[in-house]
C-alpha positions in Angstrom: 191.5 215.5 138.3 193.2 215.0 134.9 193.8 211.6 133.1 197.7 212.2 133.8 197.3 213.0 137.6 194.8 210.1 137.8 197.7 207.6 136.1 200.2 209.3 138.8 198.0 208.4 141.6 197.0 204.8 140.5 201.0 204.4 140.0 201.5 205.4 143.6 198.6 203.3 145.0 200.2 200.0 142.9 203.4 200.8 144.7 201.8 201.2 147.8 200.0 197.6 147.4 203.0 196.0 146.1 204.9 197.2 148.9 202.4 195.8 151.7 202.5 192.7 149.9 206.2 192.1 150.1 206.5 193.7 153.7 209.9 195.1 152.4 210.6 198.1 150.0 213.6 196.3 148.8 211.8 193.1 148.1 209.1 195.0 146.2 211.8 196.7 144.1 213.8 193.7 143.2 210.5 191.9 142.2 209.5 194.7 139.8 213.1 195.9 138.8 212.7 199.3 140.0 215.1 201.2 142.1 214.7 201.0 145.9 215.1 204.9 146.3 212.2 205.2 143.5 209.9 203.2 145.7 210.7 205.0 148.8 210.1 208.3 147.2 206.7 207.4 145.7 205.7 206.0 149.2 206.7 209.1 150.6 204.8 211.4 148.0 201.8 208.8 149.0 201.6 209.4 152.5 202.1 213.1 152.0 199.2 213.2 149.5 196.6 211.3 152.1 198.1 213.3 154.9 198.6 209.8 156.8 201.4 207.6 157.8 200.7 204.4 156.0 203.3 202.3 157.1 205.7 201.8 160.5 209.4 201.0 159.5 211.0 198.2 161.3 214.4 196.6 161.0 213.0 193.8 159.3 210.9 195.8 156.8 207.5 197.6 156.9 204.2 197.0 158.7 201.0 198.7 157.8 199.5 201.2 160.1 195.7 201.1 161.0 195.4 203.4 158.6 197.4 201.9 156.3 195.6 198.5 156.7 192.2 200.6 155.6 193.9 202.2 152.9 195.3 198.6 151.4 191.7 197.0 151.5 190.4 200.1 149.3 194.0 199.7 147.0 193.0 196.2 146.6 189.7 196.9 144.8 191.3 198.8 142.3 194.0 196.1 141.9 190.9 193.6 141.2 189.5 195.9 138.8 192.8 196.2 136.8 193.1 192.3 137.0 189.4 192.0 135.8 190.1 194.3 132.9 193.6 192.7 131.8 191.9 189.0 132.0 188.7 190.1 130.0 189.8 188.2 127.3 190.2 184.8 129.3 186.9 185.3 130.6 185.2 185.1 127.4 187.0 181.9 126.5 184.7 179.2 128.1 187.3 177.1 129.8 185.6 174.7 132.1 185.9 171.0 133.4 187.7 169.1 136.4 191.5 169.4 137.0 193.5 167.0 139.0 196.0 168.5 141.5 198.2 166.9 143.9 200.0 168.9 146.4 202.5 168.3 149.3 200.7 169.4 152.2 202.6 172.4 153.4 203.0 173.8 149.9 198.9 173.2 149.4 198.1 175.2 152.2 200.8 178.0 152.4 201.3 178.3 148.8 198.7 177.0 146.3 195.6 177.9 148.4 196.4 181.6 148.6 196.4 182.0 144.7 193.2 180.2 144.0 191.0 183.3 144.7 192.3 184.8 141.8 192.6 182.0 139.7 188.8 181.3 140.0 188.2 185.2 139.0 189.6 183.9 135.5 188.3 180.8 135.4 184.9 180.5 137.5 184.0 177.2 135.5 187.0 175.3 136.5 186.7 172.7 139.2 189.9 171.5 140.8 190.1 168.3 142.7 193.0 168.7 144.9 194.6 166.0 146.9 197.5 167.3 149.9 199.5 164.5 151.3 202.6 164.2 153.4 203.7 161.3 151.1 205.2 162.0 147.6 202.8 160.7 145.0 203.3 157.0 144.0 202.2 157.6 140.1 201.3 160.8 137.9 198.8 158.9 135.5 195.8 160.9 137.6 197.5 164.1 138.0 197.1 167.1 135.7 199.2 169.4 138.0 201.4 168.4 140.8 203.5 170.5 143.2 206.2 168.5 144.9 209.2 168.9 147.3 210.9 165.7 145.6 212.7 165.5 142.2 209.9 163.8 140.1 211.0 160.5 138.5 208.2 159.4 136.5 208.8 158.7 133.2 205.3 160.2 132.4 206.2 163.6 134.1 206.6 166.9 132.5 208.7 169.4 134.6 207.0 172.6 134.3 208.9 175.0 136.7 211.7 174.1 139.3 212.5 176.6 142.1 213.3 177.0 145.7 211.0 177.7 148.9 213.2 180.0 151.1 213.0 179.0 155.1 213.9 181.6 158.0 213.8 181.4 161.4 210.8 183.5 163.1 209.4 184.4 166.3 205.6 185.7 167.2 205.9 189.7 168.7 204.6 188.3 171.7 207.4 185.9 171.9 210.1 188.6 171.3 208.4 190.7 173.8 208.5 188.2 176.7 211.8 186.4 176.1 213.5 188.7 173.7 215.3 187.6 170.3 218.1 185.2 169.9 221.6 186.6 169.6 223.1 184.0 167.8 222.6 180.2 167.4 224.0 179.0 170.6 221.4 181.5 172.5 218.7 180.0 170.3 219.8 176.4 171.1 220.4 176.8 175.1 218.2 179.7 176.2 214.9 179.6 174.0 211.7 177.6 173.0 211.8 175.9 169.9 209.2 174.5 167.7 209.9 172.1 164.2 208.2 170.0 161.6 209.5 166.5 161.6 210.8 166.5 158.2 213.0 169.5 158.7 215.4 167.0 160.1 216.8 166.5 156.4 218.3 170.0 156.6 221.7 169.4 158.3 222.2 172.9 159.8 218.6 172.8 161.3 218.9 169.4 162.4 221.9 170.1 164.6 219.9 172.9 166.2 216.9 170.7 167.2 219.2 167.7 168.3 220.8 170.0 170.9 218.1 172.1 171.7 217.5 172.4 175.3 213.9 173.3 175.0 212.3 171.5 171.9 208.8 172.7 172.8 207.0 170.4 169.9 207.2 168.4 166.6 204.4 168.2 164.1 204.0 166.7 160.8 201.7 169.6 159.6 203.0 173.0 158.5 199.8 174.8 159.2 200.0 173.5 162.7 204.0 174.7 163.3 202.7 178.2 161.7 200.0 178.4 164.4 202.5 177.4 167.4 204.8 179.7 166.4 202.1 182.7 166.0 200.7 181.7 169.6 204.3 182.3 170.9 205.0 178.3 172.0 208.3 178.6 170.2 210.7 179.9 167.4 210.8 177.6 164.2 211.9 177.9 160.4 209.2 179.3 158.1 208.7 179.9 154.4 209.6 183.4 154.1 206.9 184.6 151.7 204.1 183.5 154.3 205.8 184.9 157.3 206.7 188.2 155.7 203.1 189.1 154.9 202.0 188.5 158.5 202.7 191.6 160.9 202.7 189.1 163.8 205.7 187.4 163.1 209.2 188.9 163.7 212.2 187.9 161.5 215.2 186.7 163.3 218.5 188.2 161.2 221.0 187.8 163.8 220.7 184.1 163.4 222.1 184.2 159.9 220.2 181.0 159.1 218.8 180.5 155.6 217.7 176.9 154.3 216.4 176.8 150.6 214.4 173.9 149.6 213.4 173.0 145.9 210.1 172.7 144.5 209.0 171.4 141.4 205.7 172.0 139.6 204.9 169.0 137.4 202.2 167.6 134.9 201.7 164.6 133.1 203.2 164.7 129.5 199.7 164.0 127.9 197.8 166.6 130.1 199.8 169.5 130.1 198.8 171.0 127.1 194.9 170.8 127.6 193.6 174.2 127.8 192.0 174.0 130.9 195.4 172.5 132.8 197.3 174.9 130.6 195.7 178.0 132.2 196.4 176.5 135.7 200.0 175.7 134.8 200.4 179.2 133.5 198.9 180.8 136.7 200.9 178.6 138.9 204.1 179.4 136.9 203.5 183.0 137.5 202.4 182.5 141.3 205.7 180.8 141.7 207.5 183.9 141.3 206.2 185.1 144.4 208.3 182.6 146.4 
């Protein structure tokens, strides 16, 4: 193959990988500033090139086929190689040492942790001291980087980034197969099982639902436990879209027309934010937060 053909094929593979990560062609298009029709055409050409179906199209997006999952594993290896090439200069820099991180429990397990593998590929000599808690930090003196749900009030805090986590209702594929999907909010309240996290009550629209639910199965203080219960088919709940959309076992419930956005801050101590090792992690998390 020529360089031109190799480059064209590599582009198609990167597009396939991006669609697989986003779970929706539309989301992949918006994230990369590319027309949705161009991504659809590229995906079709890729499937024709390899003579196999890589995705099943669903009302909620796309799901990898068995061959698609096998191809995804190979495609990720190509992506990893490119990542190592792009970060070659950073690897030369001998950045090392401890970084103290504080994170809300849910953000730590569902967001922060999933990006650590790529971070360590760039900075293998950095050691992270990660403290996860259901409570807000009492001070920021010992925190180099914080990922929090509450607006910071510390005088020594520097706000690095401010965005939102989007929550929508999901059920497991097994739950929908057994009980069907709710047609509307009244149907959810009166005819379906619901699970929740106790601090979700701060959202009025969701608090109204769980306060009137005929079958509230479980309440937990752990986002990880909530995710497990939904996946096991115990009930329906709100989940972060950036996590649920990547799980083929979870089904979105668009008929409920329910979306909750909760603020998220990335903060640092004003005296720590420009230390090279801390700045590396800050820059990495700012880039990662674009996937929320």
